[in-house]
All heavy atoms as an XYZ file, in Angstrom:
778
protein
N     103.800    173.818    125.580
C     102.916    172.886    124.935
C     102.238    172.064    126.025
O     102.913    171.424    126.828
C     103.734    171.987    124.001
C     102.920    171.229    123.015
S     103.890    170.526    121.676
C     105.011    169.461    122.523
N     100.949    172.149    126.077
C     100.144    171.395    127.042
C     100.515    171.714    128.493
O     100.440    170.858    129.360
C     100.234    169.900    126.787
N     100.946    172.945    128.728
C     101.297    173.412    130.078
C     102.343    172.551    130.777
O     102.269    172.307    131.975
C     100.050    173.537    130.933
C      99.118    174.601    130.447
C      97.946    174.753    131.375
N      97.019    175.736    130.824
C      95.765    175.828    131.158
N      95.258    175.016    132.061
N      95.006    176.738    130.614
N     103.318    172.099    130.027
C     104.400    171.326    130.630
C     105.553    172.218    131.063
O     106.392    171.791    131.849
C     104.961    170.291    129.642
O     105.532    170.976    128.518
C     103.898    169.317    129.188
N     105.617    173.428    130.518
C     106.737    174.306    130.801
C     107.947    173.995    129.937
O     108.986    174.609    130.076
N     107.807    173.053    129.053
C     108.918    172.633    128.180
C     108.835    173.384    126.854
O     109.005    174.580    126.828
C     108.867    171.114    127.974
C     109.045    170.319    129.262
C     110.443    170.411    129.841
O     111.400    170.612    129.069
O     110.574    170.284    131.062
N     108.538    172.673    125.792
C     108.464    173.254    124.463
C     107.305    174.238    124.384
O     106.191    173.918    124.768
C     108.244    172.149    123.415
O     109.261    171.180    123.559
C     108.260    172.717    122.014
N     107.580    175.442    123.871
C     106.486    176.398    123.749
C     105.728    176.107    122.463
O     106.285    175.687    121.451
C     106.988    177.839    123.830
C     107.718    178.332    122.617
C     107.066    179.097    121.670
C     109.056    178.041    122.431
C     107.737    179.551    120.555
C     109.731    178.500    121.327
C     109.064    179.248    120.375
N     104.437    176.304    122.493
C     103.548    175.897    121.409
C     103.850    176.511    120.063
O     103.708    175.862    119.025
N     104.276    177.760    120.031
C     104.565    178.405    118.745
C     105.741    177.754    118.039
O     105.790    177.731    116.814
C     104.861    179.889    118.948
O     103.736    180.524    119.475
N     106.679    177.221    118.798
C     107.792    176.515    118.173
C     107.263    175.252    117.498
O     107.649    174.938    116.375
C     108.866    176.139    119.190
C     110.053    175.456    118.515
S     111.427    175.117    119.599
C     110.808    173.723    120.488
N     106.383    174.563    118.152
C     105.803    173.358    117.581
C     105.096    173.683    116.271
O     105.273    173.004    115.262
C     104.816    172.717    118.568
O     105.491    172.493    119.799
C     104.265    171.420    118.033
N     104.297    174.734    116.282
C     103.598    175.148    115.071
C     104.552    175.524    113.959
O     104.358    175.145    112.795
N     105.590    176.259    114.292
C     106.571    176.672    113.292
C     107.280    175.472    112.685
O     107.469    175.395    111.464
C     107.587    177.619    113.922
N     107.643    174.520    113.515
C     108.315    173.325    113.013
C     107.377    172.491    112.144
O     107.809    171.883    111.160
C     108.882    172.502    114.162
C     110.005    173.188    114.954
C     110.417    172.341    116.140
C     111.185    173.528    114.065
N     106.099    172.498    112.473
C     105.134    171.784    111.642
C     105.022    172.441    110.261
O     104.961    171.750    109.238
C     103.773    171.746    112.331
C     103.746    170.822    113.524
S     102.231    170.945    114.498
C     101.024    170.417    113.315
N     105.016    173.757    110.221
C     104.956    174.469    108.940
C     106.178    174.134    108.091
O     106.058    173.838    106.900
C     104.835    175.990    109.163
C     105.061    176.761    107.869
C     103.484    176.332    109.762
N     107.349    174.170    108.700
C     108.575    173.830    107.978
C     108.491    172.396    107.463
O     108.811    172.120    106.308
C     109.809    174.029    108.878
C     110.020    175.525    109.127
C     111.054    173.399    108.246
C     111.024    175.837    110.229
N     108.066    171.490    108.315
C     107.959    170.093    107.920
C     106.975    169.877    106.786
O     107.252    169.138    105.843
N     105.836    170.545    106.858
C     104.842    170.411    105.800
C     105.347    170.984    104.478
O     105.054    170.465    103.408
C     103.532    171.097    106.195
C     102.725    170.367    107.254
C     101.588    171.261    107.746
C     102.161    169.072    106.695
N     106.109    172.049    104.561
C     106.600    172.706    103.354
C     107.731    171.930    102.682
O     107.797    171.848    101.465
C     107.060    174.127    103.698
C     107.307    174.988    102.515
N     106.282    175.487    101.751
C     108.451    175.413    101.950
C     106.795    176.203    100.767
N     108.097    176.178    100.860
N     108.617    171.354    103.494
C     109.807    170.698    102.945
C     109.872    169.208    103.218
O     110.896    168.579    102.957
C     111.076    171.347    103.511
C     111.306    172.712    102.955
C     110.997    173.837    103.703
C     111.820    172.884    101.682
C     111.214    175.108    103.191
C     112.026    174.145    101.160
C     111.714    175.252    101.925
O     111.920    176.501    101.419
N     108.814    168.652    103.725
C     108.836    167.249    104.152
C     109.184    166.299    103.022
O     108.964    166.571    101.850
C     107.496    166.864    104.741
N     109.679    165.187    103.438
C     109.952    164.080    102.521
C     108.608    163.539    102.043
O     107.831    163.005    102.827
C     110.741    163.015    103.278
C     111.104    161.810    102.475
C     111.948    160.878    103.343
C     112.266    159.609    102.608
N     113.184    158.766    103.338
N     108.335    163.701    100.754
C     107.049    163.242    100.233
C     107.179    161.980     99.391
O     106.194    161.332     99.097
C     106.333    164.343     99.419
C     107.218    164.830     98.276
C     105.928    165.485    100.335
C     106.534    165.788     97.330
N     108.400    161.664     99.008
C     108.658    160.416     98.284
C     109.672    159.609     99.088
O     110.513    160.177     99.790
C     109.240    160.707     96.900
C     108.280    161.401     95.952
C     108.912    161.630     94.566
N     110.312    161.959     94.572
C     110.818    163.201     94.685
N     110.000    164.219     94.807
N     112.115    163.399     94.674
N     109.597    158.337     98.966
C     110.476    157.450     99.726
C     111.954    157.807     99.525
O     112.745    157.764    100.454
C     110.225    155.994     99.326
C     110.994    155.001    100.141
C     110.624    153.589     99.760
C     111.394    152.625    100.638
N     111.062    151.243    100.334
N     112.317    158.211     98.332
C     113.722    158.498     98.026
C     114.082    159.983     98.167
O     115.148    160.405     97.740
C     114.065    158.018     96.616
C     113.236    158.712     95.552
O     112.196    159.328     95.886
O     113.623    158.638     94.372
N     113.219    160.774     98.791
C     113.441    162.221     98.911
C     114.219    162.572    100.176
O     113.747    163.318    101.023
C     112.106    162.958     98.875
C     112.284    164.465     98.799
O     113.395    164.926     98.484
O     111.304    165.177     99.067
N     115.400    162.039    100.299
C     116.228    162.329    101.472
C     116.657    163.788    101.508
O     116.827    164.364    102.583
C     117.443    161.416    101.506
C     117.050    159.963    101.751
O     116.003    159.729    102.385
O     117.787    159.071    101.298
N     116.817    164.409    100.351
C     117.217    165.817    100.306
C     116.137    166.700    100.929
O     116.453    167.656    101.638
C     117.503    166.243     98.870
N     114.867    166.391    100.679
C     113.775    167.155    101.277
C     113.770    167.051    102.791
O     113.590    168.044    103.495
N     113.995    165.859    103.270
C     114.048    165.649    104.718
C     115.211    166.427    105.331
O     115.053    167.099    106.354
C     114.178    164.164    105.046
C     114.248    163.913    106.562
C     114.446    162.466    106.904
N     115.689    162.000    106.302
C     115.921    160.756    105.929
N     115.007    159.842    106.078
N     117.075    160.412    105.396
N     116.360    166.358    104.699
C     117.536    167.077    105.214
C     117.315    168.582    105.184
O     117.738    169.291    106.094
C     118.788    166.683    104.439
C     119.220    165.240    104.681
C     119.380    164.894    106.158
O     119.960    165.691    106.924
O     118.897    163.817    106.563
N     116.648    169.081    104.147
C     116.332    170.513    104.064
C     115.413    170.901    105.219
O     115.597    171.942    105.843
C     115.675    170.823    102.716
C     115.246    172.251    102.552
C     116.422    173.142    102.260
N     115.923    174.481    101.961
C     116.511    175.572    102.349
N     117.652    175.526    102.986
N     116.008    176.744    102.064
N     114.407    170.077    105.493
C     113.492    170.365    106.596
C     114.235    170.387    107.924
O     114.015    171.274    108.750
C     112.359    169.336    106.630
N     115.128    169.439    108.140
C     115.908    169.416    109.386
C     116.790    170.651    109.509
O     116.902    171.253    110.580
C     116.783    168.161    109.454
C     116.049    166.868    109.733
C     116.667    165.659    109.508
C     114.748    166.847    110.218
C     116.015    164.455    109.755
C     114.100    165.662    110.462
C     114.730    164.464    110.235
O     114.088    163.282    110.482
N     117.422    171.036    108.406
C     118.300    172.210    108.430
C     117.501    173.477    108.736
O     117.931    174.315    109.544
C     119.040    172.341    107.106
N     116.351    173.620    108.114
C     115.518    174.795    108.372
C     114.957    174.787    109.787
O     114.838    175.842    110.416
C     114.395    174.897    107.348
C     114.842    175.346    105.965
C     113.708    175.198    104.973
C     115.353    176.774    105.991
N     114.614    173.626    110.292
C     114.142    173.532    111.674
C     115.231    174.000    112.632
O     114.961    174.752    113.577
C     113.722    172.102    111.998
N     116.460    173.595    112.380
C     117.575    174.027    113.226
C     117.796    175.537    113.097
O     118.037    176.217    114.094
C     118.851    173.266    112.858
C     119.967    173.478    113.845
C     119.603    172.996    115.247
O     119.218    171.859    115.437
N     119.714    173.860    116.231
N     117.694    176.049    111.868
C     117.829    177.501    111.666
C     116.750    178.248    112.442
O     117.016    179.288    113.043
C     117.720    177.861    110.187
C     118.973    177.618    109.392
C     118.823    178.134    107.970
O     118.532    179.337    107.791
O     118.991    177.317    107.046
N     115.528    177.726    112.389
C     114.440    178.355    113.130
C     114.769    178.399    114.622
O     114.662    179.440    115.265
C     113.114    177.617    112.923
C     112.064    178.086    113.891
C     111.361    179.245    113.654
C     111.842    177.411    115.083
C     110.428    179.719    114.565
C     110.925    177.866    116.004
C     110.207    179.027    115.746
N     115.160    177.259    115.166
C     115.439    177.191    116.603
C     116.595    178.098    116.983
O     116.543    178.789    118.008
C     115.680    175.747    117.030
C     114.404    174.910    116.956
S     114.571    173.221    117.570
C     115.469    172.454    116.241
N     117.629    178.136    116.162
C     118.768    179.025    116.434
C     118.337    180.488    116.422
O     118.736    181.270    117.292
C     119.888    178.805    115.418
C     120.584    177.460    115.566
O     120.421    176.797    116.619
O     121.289    177.068    114.613
N     117.533    180.867    115.426
C     117.086    182.259    115.316
C     116.188    182.647    116.483
O     116.306    183.752    117.025
C     116.353    182.464    113.982
N     115.295    181.742    116.882
C     114.417    182.049    118.014
C     115.237    182.180    119.288
O     115.028    183.104    120.078
C     113.329    180.985    118.179
C     112.290    181.411    119.173
C     111.162    182.090    118.767
C     112.453    181.156    120.533
C     110.205    182.516    119.689
C     111.520    181.565    121.459
C     110.392    182.250    121.036
N     116.174    181.273    119.478
C     117.038    181.324    120.663
C     117.850    182.622    120.667
O     118.028    183.243    121.710
C     117.962    180.111    120.688
C     118.661    179.908    122.014
C     119.561    178.680    122.021
N     118.823    177.435    121.903
C     118.852    176.614    120.841
N     119.584    176.905    119.786
N     118.165    175.498    120.842
N     118.306    183.039    119.498
C     119.061    184.300    119.389
C     118.206    185.485    119.832
O     118.675    186.367    120.549
C     119.513    184.491    117.935
C     120.228    185.777    117.666
C     121.664    185.787    118.145
O     122.253    184.702    118.311
O     122.200    186.897    118.355
N     116.957    185.494    119.438
C     116.060    186.601    119.784
C     115.630    186.576    121.243
O     115.441    187.623    121.866
C     114.782    186.566    118.946
C     114.941    186.997    117.531
C     113.569    187.159    116.902
N     113.661    187.344    115.468
C     112.643    187.715    114.712
N     111.460    187.934    115.250
N     112.797    187.850    113.419
N     115.435    185.372    121.791
C     114.769    185.263    123.093
C     115.565    184.542    124.170
O     115.114    184.451    125.299
C     113.411    184.579    122.905
C     112.507    185.402    122.030
O     112.057    186.466    122.436
N     112.266    184.951    120.799
N     116.705    183.996    123.817
C     117.569    183.391    124.815
C     117.317    181.924    125.123
O     118.163    181.273    125.711
N     116.153    181.420    124.758
C     115.807    180.038    125.091
C     114.643    179.565    124.230
O     113.952    180.381    123.609
C     115.435    179.898    126.582
O     115.233    178.522    126.900
C     114.209    180.706    126.937
N     114.442    178.265    124.237
C     113.295    177.648    123.565
C     112.316    177.057    124.572
O     111.296    176.492    124.201
C     113.774    176.518    122.636
C     114.749    176.902    121.541
C     115.292    175.660    120.856
C     114.097    177.825    120.537
N     112.625    177.190    125.852
C     111.859    176.550    126.921
C     110.818    177.529    127.477
O     111.158    178.631    127.915
C     112.796    176.067    128.049
C     113.911    175.191    127.502
C     112.022    175.382    129.161
C     113.445    173.929    126.824
N     109.583    177.101    127.502
C     108.470    177.946    127.930
C     108.689    178.558    129.317
O     108.537    179.765    129.497
C     107.180    177.131    127.895
S     105.730    178.017    128.484
N     109.006    177.732    130.298
C     109.127    178.261    131.664
C     110.264    179.271    131.780
O     110.223    180.167    132.621
C     109.266    177.140    132.684
C     110.559    176.383    132.650
C     110.627    175.309    133.739
N     111.636    174.341    133.403
C     111.451    173.266    132.661
N     110.248    173.005    132.185
N     112.433    172.451    132.390
N     111.273    179.149    130.909
C     112.361    180.128    130.905
C     111.924    181.413    130.192
O     112.293    182.509    130.608
C     113.594    179.532    130.251
C     114.180    178.383    131.067
C     115.314    177.653    130.362
O     115.711    178.061    129.238
O     115.792    176.652    130.928
N     111.138    181.274    129.140
C     110.616    182.452    128.447
C     109.709    183.262    129.359
O     109.815    184.485    129.434
C     109.841    182.037    127.193
C     110.672    181.479    126.039
C     109.768    180.795    125.019
C     111.494    182.571    125.379
N     108.806    182.572    130.047
C     107.839    183.240    130.924
C     108.403    183.574    132.301
O     107.825    184.356    133.034
C     106.596    182.363    131.101
C     105.739    182.149    129.868
C     104.599    181.189    130.178
C     105.201    183.472    129.353
N     109.491    182.901    132.653
C     110.074    183.016    133.996
C     109.092    182.535    135.065
O     109.084    183.004    136.196
C     110.548    184.434    134.274
C     111.708    184.853    133.403
C     112.155    186.261    133.687
N     113.384    186.612    133.041
C     113.522    186.968    131.753
N     112.461    186.981    130.973
N     114.693    187.300    131.261
N     108.244    181.593    134.643
C     107.248    180.977    135.519
C     107.064    179.546    135.035
O     106.997    179.290    133.838
C     105.887    181.713    135.430
C     104.809    180.975    136.187
C     106.001    183.136    135.910
N     106.952    178.606    135.944
C     106.754    177.210    135.580
C     105.264    176.916    135.487
O     104.592    176.715    136.501
C     107.430    176.293    136.599
C     107.420    174.838    136.169
O     106.751    174.501    135.160
O     108.074    174.032    136.843
N     104.762    176.898    134.255
C     103.324    176.693    134.045
C     102.868    175.280    134.371
O     101.663    175.012    134.387
C     102.891    177.064    132.608
C     103.145    178.528    132.326
C     103.570    176.184    131.583
N     103.790    174.388    134.653
C     103.406    173.007    134.982
C     102.985    172.856    136.438
O     102.519    171.791    136.832
C     104.547    172.034    134.658
O     105.624    172.206    135.564
N     103.112    173.901    137.220
C     102.724    173.836    138.628
C     101.494    174.714    138.875
O     101.290    175.715    138.174
C     103.859    174.334    139.547
O     104.056    175.739    139.325
C     105.154    173.572    139.288
N     100.703    174.371    139.870
C      99.550    175.223    140.206
C      99.981    176.648    140.572
O      99.331    177.614    140.179
C      98.913    174.518    141.406
C      99.349    173.090    141.295
C     100.724    173.136    140.671
N     101.085    176.772    141.295
C     101.573    178.098    141.679
C     101.976    178.900    140.448
O     101.698    180.099    140.347
C     102.782    177.985    142.636
C     102.498    177.264    143.925
C     102.512    175.735    143.773
O     103.097    175.198    142.804
O     101.910    175.079    144.636
N     102.640    178.233    139.514
C     103.042    178.902    138.284
C     101.854    179.360    137.471
O     101.829    180.482    136.958
N     100.860    178.506    137.346
C      99.657    178.895    136.599
C      98.931    180.041    137.292
O      98.399    180.927    136.627
C      98.721    177.698    136.424
C      99.122    176.785    135.296
S      99.315    177.632    133.695
C      97.654    178.234    133.418
N      98.931    180.047    138.593
C      98.309    181.150    139.327
C      99.038    182.457    138.990
O      98.413    183.479    138.706
C      98.340    180.863    140.834
C      97.520    181.815    141.659
C      97.318    181.398    143.120
N      98.309    180.499    143.706
C      98.164    179.166    143.831
N      97.075    178.574    143.403
N      99.098    178.432    144.395
N     100.364    182.410    138.970
C     101.154    183.594    138.626
C     100.890    184.040    137.197
O     100.734    185.233    136.921
C     102.657    183.305    138.812
O     102.888    182.966    140.187
C     103.507    184.490    138.427
N     100.836    183.079    136.280
C     100.550    183.402    134.876
C      99.212    184.128    134.768
O      99.099    185.145    134.072
C     100.544    182.127    134.007
C      99.912    182.375    132.659
C     101.949    181.597    133.837
N      98.217    183.625    135.462
C      96.886    184.246    135.396
C      96.876    185.615    136.072
O      96.287    186.566    135.554
C      95.851    183.318    136.006
C      95.585    182.105    135.131
C      94.418    181.267    135.628
N      94.180    180.156    134.731
C      94.478    178.893    135.013
N      94.996    178.566    136.182
N      94.232    177.939    134.129
N      97.518    185.717    137.219
C      97.557    186.998    137.935
C      98.248    188.071    137.113
O      97.828    189.226    137.090
C      98.263    186.831    139.284
C      97.460    186.083    140.309
C      98.273    185.710    141.551
O      99.484    186.032    141.621
O      97.693    185.077    142.462
N      99.324    187.688    136.431
C     100.096    188.653    135.632
C      99.634    188.713    134.176
O     100.181    189.484    133.394
C     101.578    188.301    135.688
C     102.168    188.457    137.077
C     103.651    188.186    137.076
C     104.230    188.433    138.459
N     105.692    188.300    138.454
N      98.646    187.873    133.835
C      98.077    187.835    132.486
C      99.164    187.621    131.424
O      99.149    188.230    130.356
C      97.294    189.119    132.211
C      96.239    188.945    131.145
O      95.906    187.794    130.799
O      95.752    189.979    130.642
N     100.099    186.716    131.720
C     101.261    186.506    130.860
C     100.905    185.934    129.488
O     101.568    186.268    128.501
C     102.278    185.594    131.553
C     102.891    186.134    132.837
C     103.867    185.124    133.422
C     103.578    187.465    132.604
N      99.887    185.098    129.422
C      99.519    184.534    128.125
C      99.072    185.634    127.159
O      99.246    185.515    125.959
C      98.425    183.473    128.257
C      98.877    182.205    128.935
C      98.016    181.529    129.765
C     100.146    181.686    128.742
C      98.408    180.340    130.390
C     100.556    180.514    129.357
C      99.684    179.841    130.186
N      98.520    186.710    127.678
C      98.064    187.808    126.832
C      99.120    188.893    126.670
O      99.213    189.515    125.623
C      96.788    188.423    127.406
C      96.100    189.392    126.454
C      94.815    189.961    127.021
N      95.023    190.797    128.192
C      95.469    192.046    128.166
N      95.789    192.608    127.040
N      95.608    192.729    129.287
N      99.947    189.099    127.686
C     100.883    190.221    127.638
C     102.290    189.844    127.183
O     102.999    190.686    126.640
C     100.982    190.902    129.022
O     101.450    189.946    129.982
C      99.634    191.463    129.452
N     102.695    188.600    127.398
C     104.062    188.187    127.073
C     104.106    187.235    125.875
O     104.925    187.401    124.968
C     104.735    187.531    128.307
C     106.107    187.000    127.965
C     104.824    188.534    129.451
N     103.230    186.264    125.845
C     103.267    185.228    124.807
C     103.105    185.745    123.382
O     103.737    185.198    122.465
C     102.230    184.151    125.093
S     102.626    183.198    126.578
N     102.301    186.778    123.137
C     102.168    187.238    121.752
C     103.491    187.616    121.088
O     103.658    187.409    119.887
C     101.225    188.441    121.864
C     100.362    188.102    123.043
C     101.333    187.450    124.012
N     104.442    188.117    121.848
C     105.753    188.439    121.279
C     106.436    187.174    120.768
O     107.030    187.162    119.683
C     106.641    189.131    122.305
C     108.007    189.524    121.740
C     109.119    189.158    122.697
C     110.468    189.687    122.270
N     111.062    189.019    121.124
N     106.332    186.093    121.513
C     106.970    184.841    121.103
C     106.274    184.243    119.881
O     106.926    183.714    118.991
C     106.995    183.848    122.266
C     107.675    184.397    123.487
C     107.092    184.301    124.732
C     108.910    185.037    123.387
C     107.713    184.813    125.862
C     109.541    185.556    124.516
C     108.939    185.445    125.746
N     104.960    184.361    119.835
C     104.206    183.890    118.673
C     104.612    184.711    117.447
O     104.865    184.162    116.371
C     102.680    183.979    118.922
C     101.899    183.644    117.665
C     102.285    183.073    120.082
N     104.690    186.014    117.612
C     105.090    186.901    116.510
C     106.502    186.578    116.046
O     106.767    186.473    114.841
C     104.967    188.356    116.956
C     105.208    189.369    115.863
C     104.911    190.808    116.307
N     105.410    191.145    117.629
C     104.649    191.266    118.728
N     103.350    191.064    118.674
N     105.191    191.591    119.888
N     107.413    186.400    116.980
C     108.796    186.049    116.623
C     108.831    184.754    115.825
O     109.515    184.661    114.798
C     109.667    185.904    117.870
C     110.036    187.233    118.496
O     109.780    188.281    117.893
O     110.605    187.199    119.610
N     108.110    183.752    116.276
C     108.083    182.458    115.587
C     107.559    182.618    114.165
O     108.129    182.091    113.203
C     107.254    181.439    116.367
N     106.470    183.377    114.015
C     105.885    183.582    112.689
C     106.833    184.350    111.775
O     106.985    184.003    110.601
C     104.559    184.313    112.823
N     107.472    185.376    112.301
C     108.413    186.155    111.486
C     109.586    185.308    111.027
O     110.004    185.381    109.864
C     108.920    187.361    112.283
C     107.902    188.444    112.477
C     108.367    189.551    113.417
O     109.499    189.499    113.940
O     107.565    190.478    113.618
N     110.109    184.512    111.920
C     111.257    183.675    111.573
C     110.876    182.650    110.507
O     111.603    182.459    109.536
C     111.846    182.992    112.831
C     112.440    184.047    113.775
C     112.889    181.953    112.440
C     112.720    183.536    115.183
N     109.738    182.005    110.677
C     109.299    181.026    109.671
C     109.102    181.715    108.330
O     109.500    181.204    107.286
C     107.998    180.310    110.121
C     107.351    179.578    108.961
C     108.321    179.327    111.214
N     108.496    182.879    108.348
C     108.280    183.616    107.108
C     109.610    183.924    106.419
O     109.754    183.768    105.200
C     107.516    184.905    107.378
C     107.180    185.681    106.127
C     106.352    186.915    106.405
O     106.557    187.549    107.462
O     105.516    187.243    105.565
N     110.605    184.327    107.177
C     111.929    184.604    106.615
C     112.573    183.330    106.028
O     113.197    183.388    104.981
C     112.851    185.183    107.688
C     112.480    186.573    108.142
C     113.212    186.997    109.409
O     114.165    186.318    109.836
O     112.805    188.026    109.989
N     112.398    182.223    106.705
C     113.005    180.972    106.249
C     112.335    180.397    105.023
O     112.997    179.756    104.193
C     112.987    179.933    107.379
C     113.883    180.225    108.564
C     113.668    179.184    109.651
C     115.352    180.252    108.138
N     111.029    180.596    104.886
C     110.314    180.018    103.758
C     110.282    180.976    102.599
O     110.072    180.654    101.486
C     108.897    179.612    104.161
C     108.777    178.588    105.294
C     107.336    178.255    105.544
C     109.563    177.324    104.957
């Protein structure tokens, strides 16, 4: 997310979908909030199971927060060749959960 090498963007999107679907919409809807938290954890566990980590630089094996890392990403075309698998995994997992 924002080339920090930390949270990968597809995880953020997936968590937003879960939150929008199950979010607390009434002040007293604590059950909805708890459901969203539980599903968010399930999502993260499932993604970690498939890919070993939730951290971008660990997924890519390159630290995109550094100029050297970004140079490597561009040289190896990782955003096009590697990232689509993670986006697909995130979408599949969210689809299964919802």
